[in-house]
Each structure stands twice: as structure tokens, then as C-alpha cells.
N, C-alpha and C positions, 0 to 999 in steps of 0.2 A: 184287279177285279176280284172281289171277294166271292168265295164259294162256301156254301153251307157244308157242315160236317157230313151230311147225308150225300151230297154230291161228291165230296172227296172220297167217301166210302164206295160210291158207285164207280168212280174212275179207278179206284184201287182194285175193285173186282174185275173190271175189264182188263186192267194191267195183268192181273194174275192169270186170266184166261188166255191172254194173247202173247205174253212174253216169258221167256225162260228166266230172265232177270227183271222181274217187275219192280216198279218204283213203289216205295212205301207210302203210306198215308202222310207221313211226315214230309217226305220229299215233295209230294203233290201239294201239300199245304204251303210249303216254302214258296212255290211258284204262285199259288193262289193269292198270296199277299204281296207279290212283286208287282209294282206299278207298270213294269214293262212287259208283263206276261199277258197273253190273250188266250183264254180257253174258248173253244167253240165246240158245241155239242149238237147231236141229233137225238131226238126222242124217238120212241117206238113208232110214231106215225110219220117219221121223217121230217118233223118240224125242226127248224134250225134256230139256234139262239146262241148268243155270245154271253158268257158268264151266266149268271143265274138271275132270273127275274121272277116276279110273282107268278105262281101257278105252274111252274115247271117242277115235276116230281122227279126225285132222284132215281126212283126205281124204273123210270121210263127211258133213261139214257142208254142208247145202244152203240154210240160211237162218239169219240171225242178227239180233238187235237189241241196241242199246246204250241203256241208261237211265242218267241221272245223277240221283242222289238229292240233294235239297236238304232236309236234316233240319230246318232252321230254319223253312221254309215248309211242311213236311210234304207235299212233292210230288216226283214223279219225272217227269223230262222225257225223252221219247223223242228221242234225238239222231240215231239211225240205225236203219234197218230195211231189209233186203234179202233177196231170195229169188233163187236161181240162175234164169236165164231159162227153162230147160227145166222148172222146177218151179213156175213162176208159174201162177196160176189154180186152185190147189189149196187155197186158204184157209190157207196156211202162215203168212203174216204175221198173220192174224187169230188163229191158234192161239198164236203167240208172245206176242202182246199179252195174250190171255186168261190164259194160263198164268203170265205174269210178274205180271199183276195179282193172281192168286191167291197167288203167292209173296209179294208185298208185303203182302197182307192177313194172312198168317200170321207176319209178322216180330215179334219181341219187342225187337230192338235199335233199331229205328227205326219211325216211323209214316209211312205214305203215305196221305194222304186224297184227293189229286188227281193225275191224270195229265195231262201237258201235251205237246203236239206242235205242230210247224208243218208245213204241207204246201202245195205249189204249187197255186194255183187251177186250173192247167192239168192237174193229175193228178186227173181227174174220178173215176176208179175208186177211188183211195185216199180221196178226200173222201167218196164214197158209203159205203165200208166203215167209215170212222171215224164217220160219222153213225149208221150202223146199229148200231155198237158202243156208242153213247151219248156220243161226243165231240161237243161243241157249240162253235160258233165264238164266240170271245170277243174277237178282234181281227183286224185286216186290215192287212198291211204292203204298201204300194204299191211296185212295182218292186223287190222285195226280192232276187230271184235274178239271177244274172249274165245270164240271157237276157231280163231285163226283166219277167218274170212276177211277179205278186203272191203273197204268202204269206198263208195263213189260220193264225191261232193258234187251236188247239182245246184244249178241256179236258174231262175226264171226272171226275166225282166217283166215287171208288172204290166199287164195289158197285152202281152204278146200271146198270140194264138198259134204261132208257127211251131209245129212239132219238130223235135230234134231227130236227127238220124240216129238209129239205134246202133 
């Protein structure tokens, strides 16, 4: 799903604000042209859209996520999710995940039965949110991140509303 250069720049700006190792515009562009990649975004008025359509302005993007579809395993992996710092705490990341899951459910071209993500054990608020949304720990990677923190691999069966025990 093609993104404009302005949208790639807006995503790169959010990356720089949110991550100690942000992705470059080149990295974002490589996913923007990948047929198995799905970008979802929220604009400044919390309007949701997938990819870029007419009328959506790059300067209004406040949150985005990137999923990679694996059609052979019928799963979508959350590669990146970020919300501008001044908009954090408003459940925008949760909205993005919920709306994208609904989008996957309605697809006829591919089937997504499972959602997969990895998160640092140090990111307690994200782990809590993912658990509440029905993501369950399926694996643990020791010293996975550059800072030495561990990663949790979490999975959700699409359509499941049952929260996991923390």
C-alpha cells in the first residue's frame, strides 16, 4: 500500500520522537512498497485510515502502526506502533490495533487468524494494554533489545475478547 513521501516523513518524525533507535525514511519506504505490509494511521481528530487516501494530510498524523501479513501462516505481525508523545495516554494505540483487527476480519483477499507482536518486558504499560486486549505471552526472548532487556512474544487469536492473566 503506497504512502506519499509526506506521509513517510510524518511517520519518520513520530519514530524520532518515540524511539531511541528510530527507523529511517528509507526503512519506512521499504515497507510502504511491500504488498504484505499494512499501515494504519490516526489523524489529529482521531480519524482512522489504512494507507493513504485522498484528503488525508501528512501533518495531521498523530499515531501509526505497521503490520506485516504472513498469508501462509494466516497471521499479522505488529512491527511498529507509535503515538506522538503529546497524544499518549488517550488509548490511540489501542484504537489502532482494534480497528486494524476489524479490517483484517473483513478481508476477502487474505485471512488473518492470529495477531503477533513483541514488546519489551520493561514496557509495563504496553504489556498491560496488550494483556487487556487479549494478547497472551507465547514466548520470552532473553536480552533481546540493545539495552539488554527481554522481549515478550505475544499472540492474540482474532476475535478473542478474553483478557490474559498478567
